[in-house]
N, C-alpha and C positions, 0 to 999 in steps of 0.2 A: 863674824863670819865663821862658819863651821870648817873644820879641817877637811881637806880633800883626800879621798881614799884613792881614786884613780880618775883619769880623764879618758874619754873614748869617743870614737866616731859613731854617729847615728846611722851611717850608711854602709860601713864596711867593718872589718875586724880589727882595725887599728885601735890601740890603746896604750896608755902610758901610766905607770904606777907611781904613786906618791912615795912609796918606800924606796924606790930606786933612783928618783930624780928630785931635784929641788923644785920649788914653786916656779922660779924663773925659767928653769929648763923645760918644765911641763908647758908653761905658757908659750914659750918660743916654739916648741914642738907642735902644739895645738894650732898656732897661727900658721906655721909652715905647712901642716897637713891640710888645713882649710884652703890655703892659697893654692897649693899644688894640685889638690883634687877637686875643689869646689864643694867638698862635703861639710856638713855641719858637725860640730863637736860639742860635747857636754861633759860634766863631771859628776861623780858620785861623792856626796859628802857624808861624814859621820856626824850624827846629832846626839844629844843627851838622851833621847828616848824617854819613855814612861818610867823606866827604872833608874834613870840618871847615871848609868854606868858608861854612857857613850857608845853603846853597842848598836844602836839603831842606825840603819843606813837609809838615806833618802835618795831615790832615783830622780 
């Protein structure tokens, strides 16, 4: 599984950064946001990319 860069809401401006929160904290926050608002959430992950330096970001 690729490292998560951030998680965000597909319907509003809510987001949570992987640099500021642990994976467990982000997961709990995503579930809470989805339950509280009924919004769908997703995450952006970093991949190896063509150059292999891990700079590619997949939406």
